[in-house]
Every structure is written in structure tokens, then in C-alpha cells.
C-alpha positions, 0 to 999 in steps of 0.5 A: 169767275175767278172765285179763288181771288176773292175770298168768300166770307159767307157764314164768317164772324167779322171784324170791321176796321176804320181810320179817323183822319184829317179827311174822315171824322169819327162821325163819318167813320162810324157811318162808313163802318155801319155801311161796311157792315151792310156790305159784309151782311150782304156778302154773307158775313156776320159783323161782330165788332168795329175797331177805329183808331185816330191817326193822321194817316194810314200806317203804310206797313199795317194800316192801323198802328201796332198797338191797335193791330195787337188789340184786334188780334187779342179780341179775335183770339178770345172770340175765334174770329177768322175774318177782319175787313178794313174800310179803305183799300189796302196795298199789297204790302199792308195786306201781307203784313197784316195776314202775317200778324193776325194769321186770318183772312183779310179783306179791304172795302174794295175786295169785299164790293168785288166779292158782292158784285161776283155774287150778284152778276147774272148776265154774261155781260155783268160777269165779264165786267166783274171778272175784269175788275177782279183781275185789275184789283189782283194785278199789283197784289200778285206777291201774295196771291200768285199761287191761285193762278196755277189753278187758272192756267193748269200749269206751273213753272213750265209756262215760264220763259227763259229766266222769267220769275214766277211772279213775272210769269203771273203778271204776264198771265193776268195782263193777258187775261185783262186784255182778253176780257176788255176784247170781250166787252168790246164785242158785247159793247157793239152789240149793245150799241146796235140794240140801243139804236133799234129802240127807235125815236123815244126819250130815254130816262134813267133812274140813278142814285145811291144803292138801296134807295128804292130805284127798283121799286120805282122801276116796278111802279112806273113800268107795271112789271116786276123788277127784282128788289131786296134789301141788300146793297147791289141787289141788281147789277144789269141795267134793266130797260122798260118801255113805259107809257104815261097817258099817250106818251111812251119813253124808255126807262132804265134802272142802273146799278146803285152808286156807293161811297169809295166805289172801286175805280176798277168797277167804275171803269169796267161798268162804264159800258153798262152805265152808257144808259146814263150817258145817252139818258135825255133825262135822269131821275135821281132817287134819294133815300130821304129817310137816311140821316146823311142823305145830302152826302149820298146826293153828293156822292152820286152827283160826283160819280155821275160827273165821272161817267159823263163829264157834263150836268144832265137834265135831272129830276130829284126824287125824294123817296121813302118819306113813309120811313122819315123820322125826326126829333122835334126840338124842345122850345127851351132848347137854345142849341142850334137845331141839328139834322135830326130836328128838321122836319119833313115839311122844312126839308121839303120847302128848303129843297124845292126852293133850292131846286126851283120846284125841280124835285118831289117827295114820294113814297114808292112803296105806299104810292104816296105823291105817285101821280104827281111824280108821273105828271112831272115826268110827262110834262118834262118828257113831252117837252123833250120829245116835241123839241127833238121829234117835232113831226113824230106822231106818238103823241096822237096814239093811245098805248095799252102795253108796256114791254121790255126792251 
């Protein structure tokens, strides 16, 4: 893992910076910065201040205007802060100029997410995927980072060819490393393809959703086996697959990495093999945190990411989780203003979404086990239908199963 390329933020106070533009309203930017703060906390940093600026588009040189940059600098100096995190991906030019002005560590949303993925990766497969994404992120930014590579290759100018500059040499080294990592992933992919083929004739179900919506809790509940859960973003990276049995019907259930807005393109690409579980699934269970104030936008982000991964719509059940945490503000009868999202009750949302999806959704609390039996029945009916259509002569439905096993 190339830890030196992704700057450690643990135990550091941080300033967060976002832009209000024609594409991002002030309300959206504030929510994005709240999520960025959650990401920073997950990485071990301590967000202490948020700065926003209204611009038509990001400044090509310093992202924000020079006046705002000076305001940030003054606050940092007065409060002894050594880290600034920007909510959008920065170019090499922007990073270089901002660092020269502020004289502190600079991260963008992409590098912060890569940092978290690097910390969370447990298996060789996940570590290789993250390392590939790190190098792909690094490649266009070598102008400021080339000195790190001397430690990676154990050599200096002697490695260069005739007339080759330091930057050209470093670019070649990184490109070679990217090619090598891609070959490693191809090798692992072949092993995983064989593994998936050996799972037998069972319907495949994949849990998908925005990060931190309770997928792993649902996995534990349905498979009756412990799966790591934590109230942090990207608590798990590696896809977990279990053989699950409801009544007399066995199926394979996989828990995939959570999605997030502005998910780095390199990560989507490098994790596509892991997300083969999504591509090969017969049924998707899209888990949604109904208690989140902007769960509708999270649904759109997940659906958009799924189309990028697979390119086609799949058979999907929408599971609204965390109804135990749902809250709303009842609207006063004499209030003539239109109702806002916070004035809509859970029952109103239930009726709206069930009508919209033709009852193809369910509202549960995985933590409190509310409506879990109804969810299991829905899964049983859908999986049985797929199973009979695909394997009409298979006798799985005539057996009784008592044990779950990890695949």
C-alpha cells in the first residue's frame, strides 16, 4: 500500500471547504459538507470549521477565490489548524497553488475517500484494488508528489534513461505499477469467477445501497451470522457472501460496498470486479435509510451507480430501513405554507412509495426486527418464483435445511 501518497489525517483538526454553484445549492453544499465531515471523522480527523463560497464555477487556480483563501488562512493560523479538505476533486495545479498559499496539508474528497479505503481494506484483493485506485489518482498529480516515489523504487536519477526528466521517469514507474496491479487483479478475478461457478444452482441476491444504511445489519439478521458493523462510512469493503435459508428455500446473499455521492471514478473502476456480485445477482435488495433527511437523493445516487456498473435495470426490492429512527414535525393546522420534507409522516411516505412501486417495497427496522417476518416472506416469494423459472427440475424446494454456511 502506498501510504505516503495519501496523507494521513488521524488526530488532526481540519477545515472543510465547499462551493455553492449553479449545480449545487447552498442546502446541498451544507449537506455535502456534513457528509464530508463524517468522512473526515471516519478517517480519524476532527472537523472544526466549514467554509463555503458562492461562485459560478470553481476557480481554476485556487478552487475558491483569493479573498476566501485568505479568510481560510487567517482562521487556520489563529486556531493552529494544519489540514484543509475540499469537497470536490482538485487538479494538480489547484493543489500546488493552495498548498503554496496555506502551507498545510491539502486533501480533496477523492483522496480522503481513498485514505479511508486504504485503512479499511483487509484482504489482498481489496488492498490491490485500493492501491490501483491510489496510483491512478496519483498519476496526473506527479508534479507535486514525485519525491515520494524514490522510496517506492529504492533509486533516484540512476533509474532514468538518457534525456529522461524526473517527472517522465516517475510517470513511467507509476504507469508500470498500474499495469502490474491490473494484471494482479485479472488473476484474482479468474479465481473468483471459478469460485462463483462452484456455488451451485442457487438464486443470487445482493444487498446494495448508500453507505451506512444498515446493509451489514440486515446481512446479520437474515443469515444469522455475525457480520462486522460500525457507525462509520465504508465499514466493510470486501463483498461478504452467505448461504441463507428461508423455510425450505436456500439462496446466496451478498453484502456489497456502500455507495456515496461523488464516488471517485478510479474506485468504481477498480472495484468493478468486487461488484460482479451485483452484476450477477438475480435480485437486488436496495436498502435505504428512511431516517435520513435526503434519502430520495441517496436512492437516485445508488440507482445511477448501479446503471454505471451493470448498464441495465435489475429486478429490485426497495427496503426502507431504520423506521425506528424516523422523525417528523407535525404541521400546524393553521399553517398555510406547503408541507416540507420534515412535515411528512412515515405513514404518508409508506403510502406514497407503495403506490409508486406497486407494493414492491417494505418498511422495516433491522435493529429492532420490525416487519422482518414480512421482509422474509417477500424475499421467499420473489426468490421462489425466480428459482422455479430457472431450475424447474431442481429439488431444493423439497428439502429442509438447518444450517447456514459462509461461501
